[in-house]
N, C-alpha and C positions, 0 to 999 in steps of 0.2 A: 458871506454869512447871511443866513436867513434873517428876515426882519423880525421874526418871532424869537429868535435865539438871543439869550442874554449876551452882552458884549464880553469878549475874552480879554483876560489879562495874562500876559506871559511874564513869569517871574524868572529872571536870569540870575543864576548863582554860579560860583566857581565849581562847587560840588554839592550834591544833595545827600548829606550824610550827617553823622552826629556833630552838632555844633550849636552854639547859642543863636546865631543868625538863622540857621536852618530851622531850629525849633520854633522861632518866632514866625517863620513862613508857614510852618505846619499849623500852628495855632490860628493864624489869620485865615488860611484856606479852609480850615474846619469850621469856621464860624461866620464868614461872610455869606450872605444869603445866596442860595443856589438859584433862586428866582431872579436875582439881579446880576449875577456874574458867573462866567465860566473861567476855568483856569488851566494853564499849562505851566509846568516847571521845566525850564531849560537849563540843564547842568552842562557847563562848558567841559567838564571832565567826566565824572561818573555819577550814577545814581545808586545809592545803597538800597537794595530791595528791603532789607530789614527796617531801615529808617522810613522808607516810603510807605511801609505798612501802617505807619502812624496816621496816615491820611484817611479820614473817614468819608471823604467825598470823592466823586469821580474827577480825577485830575490827569491830564495827559502828561506823561513823563518822557523827556527827551534827553539823551546824553550824547555829547559830541566827541568825547574821548580826546580832547585837545592835548597835543604834546606840549612840553615846556616851550615858552617863548611867547611872542606877541600874537594877538588874535587876528592880525591882518589877513593871513592866508585863509582864514575861515570866513571872511566877509561874504564871498559869493554864496556859500552854503547858508549862512545866517540870513542873508537877503532873501534867498528862496524860501527858507522856513517861515520868515515873517510874512512874506507874500502869501504863502499857502495857508498859514494859520489865520491871517487877517485879524490880528488883535486890535482892540481899541486902545490898549495900553501895554507898553513894555516897561517893566519895573526891574531895573538892574540893582544889584546890591554889592557894595564895597568896590574897591579899586580894581580887583581882578575881573569884574564883569562890566566895568564902565565902558570899555571899547565897543560893546554890543550896541551902544546908542547910535553909532555911525550907520550900520546897516539897517537899524530900525528906522532912522530918519529917511534913509534912501528908499526904504520900502513903503514910505508914506504912513507910518504909524503916527496917529495924531497925539496920543498921550504918552510922553516919554518921561519917565520918572527915574531918578537915581537916589538910592538910599545909602547913607553912611552909618554903619553900625558900630564901628570900633577900629582898633589899630592892629597892625601886624607886629610880630615880635621884632622885626628889623626896624620898625618905626613906631615905638610905643607911644610917642607924644604927637605923632603926625607932623613932625617938623622937617623931615627930609626934603630938601629943595627939589630933588628930582620928582618926587611924588606930587608935590604941590604944583610943579610945572605941568605934569601930566594931567592933573585934574583941571587946570586952567585951559589946557589945549582942547579938552573934550567938553568944556562948559557950553559952547554954542549948540551942541547937539542935544543937550538936556533941557527939557521944558520946565521941569520942577524937581526940587530936591526934598528928601526927607532926612532929618537929623534925629537920631534916637535920644539925644541929650542936648541940653543947652550949650554944653561944651562943644559938641560937634557942630551945632548951629553957628556958634561964634567962629569956629574954624572955617566953615564954608564961606561966611561973609567976609571975615578979616583976611584970610590967607588964600582963598581960592577966588575971591572977587565976585561971589554970587550976590545978587541984589536980595535984600531982606524979603521982598515980596515973593521971591521964588523959592523960599525955604519954608517947609512946615516942620515943626518940632513935635514928634509923636513918641511918647514913652511906650515901652513894652508894658503889657498888662499881665497880671498873674491871676490865676483862678483861686479865689480865697476859700472855695469849698474843697477843692482837691488838696490844696496846701493849707491845712488847718492844724491848730494845736491839738495835742492829745488831750483827752478829757480829764485824765487823772494828773496828779501832781508829780508822778514818777514817769520818767521818759520810757517810751515803748522800746522793747528790744528790736534791734535791726536784724531782719532775717539773714542768717549766715554769718553774722558778726561773732568773732570769738570772745568779745568782751561782754560777758553776761553777768559777772559777779555784782551783787548789790554794792552800792556805794562808789562805783567807778564814775568818772566824769569824762565824757567824750567830747572832744572838740574835733571839728572836721571841715573839709572843703570838698567841693564838687566842681569838676570841670575837666576839659582835656588837659593832659599832662604835656604842657607846652612851655617854652621859656618865657613867653609873655605872661603866663599865669603864675610863674615863679613859686611853684609848690616846693622847690628846693629850699627857698628861704624859710618856709614854714617848717620843713623837716629839720633844718639846722636850729631854728628857734626852739622847737620841741626838744631836741637833744640838749640844748643849754638848760632848759627849764628842769627837765627830769634829772639832769646831772648835778644840779645845784640845790634842789629842793626835795627832801626826802618824802614829804607828804605828797607832792606832785608825782614823784616816781611811783608811789604806792597806788595813787588814785587816777591820775590823768592818763588818757589814752588818745592816740591820734588815728583818725579815720580819713583816708584820702580816696575819693571815688573818681574814676576816670582812667583813660588809657592815653598813651602818647609816647613821644620820643624821649622824654626825660625820665621815664619810669626807672630805668636802670640807675640813673644818677641819684634818684631819691632813695632807692634801695641801698645804694652804696653808702650814702650819708648815714642812714639808720644803722646799717650793719657795722660800719667802722666804729660807731660809737657804742656798740653793744646793746642797742635798744630796739632791735628789729622786732622783738616779740611784744613790744609795747605799742606797735603801730599796725594798722590793717590797711593794706592797699587793695581795695575791693574790686578794681577794674571797672569796666562799663556796667552800669545798672539801668534797668528800666523801671525801677521802683523808687525814684528819688523822693517822693513824699514820705515813704517809710523810712528812708535813710535819715532825712532831716528830722523826722519825728523822734529819732533815737539819739539826737545830739543834745548837748548842753550849750554849745557855743559854735557859731559858724565863722570861719575865717576865709577871707579872700585876699591873698597877698600879691595881686596882679601888679605888673609894671605899666599896664595900659588897659583901659576899658571904655566901651561905649556906654551902654546901659546893661548892667548885669542881670540876667534872668535869675541866677542863683541867689544873689542878694535879695531880690524881691521874694523869691520862694522861701528863703530862710526867714525873712521878716514876717511873711504870712504864716509861717509855722510857729511863730512866736519864739524866735531865738534872738539873743543879743548878737550883734554882728561886729566883728573886727575886720576892717577893710583898709586898703591903702588909699591915700588921698590922690587919686588919679582919675582922669576922664570924668565920667558921669557918676562916680561913686559918691561924691559930695552931694549930688542932687537926690540920692536915695537915702543915705545914712545921715541922720541928724546927729551930729557929734555931741556926745554927752547926753543924748536924749533917747535915741533908738539904738545906739551903738558907739563904737570908737573908731576914729580915723587916725591912721599913722602914715608916716612918709614911707614910700617904697624902699625896700632893702635896708630898712632900719631895724635890725634884729633886736636891739635893746628896747625900742618902743613897742615892737610887736610882742615881745615877751612880757613887758609890763602890762599891756592891755589884756592879754590872755590871763595872766595871773590875777589881775584885778577882779575879773569875773569869777575865776576859780575860788578866790578867797572871800568874795563878797556876794553870796547868793542873793541877797536882797537887792543889790544894785543890778545884778544880771536879770532878775525878775522884773524890776522896774523898767529897764530898757527893752526887755522882750515884749512886755505889754504895750509899750509905746510904739514898738515896731509894727505890731499887728494892727494897731489903730491907724497908723500912717498908711499902710498898704490898703486897708479898707477905704480910706478917704481919698487917696490920690492915685492909686495904680491898679485900677480894676481892668479886667480883660474886656468887659463891655465897653468901657471908654475907648480902649485902643482900637477895637473893631469898628466902632462908630466913627472914629477919627479917620481911619483909612477909607471907610465907605464914603465919607464926605469928600476926601481928597480925590478918590477915583472918579466920583461923580462930577467934580469940578473940571475934570479933563474932557468931559463929554457935554457939548452944548445941549441945554434943555433937560438934562437929567438931574433929578432931585434926590438927595440922600434921604433915607428913612431910618427910623429907629429899628435896630436889628435885635432879634432875640439871640441870646447867647446860651449855648448848651455846654456840654462837658468838653473841655479842651484836652489836648494832649501836650503836657509839659514835662514829660518824664525824661526826655533826652536833651542833651545840649552839645 
């Protein structure tokens, strides 16, 4: 690497496609100074060209098309890649990419960072013994860890055995300009949404349709609400944005109850700010979370949030101040929380205002980028972090 070229960071992910983790990588790469860093994204499986188009900087994209199974057979290829790219830092993310730390160390990469962003559907609380053992086995190869929430930080220290000095807790940041409240008191219509009649009350969720996100519970709760409350049936509508393997199950729940026409499954969208601006309440019924981008974006859009008490959600939603927290898979509590905002607009407005203020004070994109810049600089002797200008991010996909 030329002495004049900025040091390179290789970001290793399972795939580079729609997802909250990947969206955070896009935001980071779009805002770290091009004068200080170069980047490559190494996808162990595939790179989505449509998603990669969200990058506004020159980034080398590499896909390995790894078959199912362990990464061991690809160690020689990864070793050669790291030797060829000569990165100063390799930053792996989540358990699926952790094995890449071994060839990175063998290739002599000095800065080896691993980030924990959240949980898989098969291990929503991070408690599977097998996965904890795997994380412990690879611990000697990792120089430093990033935890996206205090919950994940505690997990790494208490269950993986990482010393506290080797963990940095860095929250995701949200662009408060892009995700901003509508100027009028009436919610903006969502492009393409069939629910345009005056007086309708739209609650919604955004995310991949995956068991760990548990949109099925939200659909069941919606069915119960509109089946037992005539006013809710007349005014309340459900908006679910995203695609994934449980879409057919959600469709079945709604159709079997005869309320399919009261819900809109919008699929993947690249205009999430417009979607959120058209809602009255945001719901995240997940079974497990790291730090949810969509919660932050909804709060920034000045929405009251109903979320499950899992992972980092408690660190974002101030219960009874900016939103309401309920236990996962508790349909009664979820229904009560939604109906409370539906029936009490003053309370919904109070919590929405507080949510926006909380994002402005604690979860800015600028702070996130500066924190990563400081961490990356700490991996390189003699390099000093600088205050970075933050431009327009890309936070439309997750």
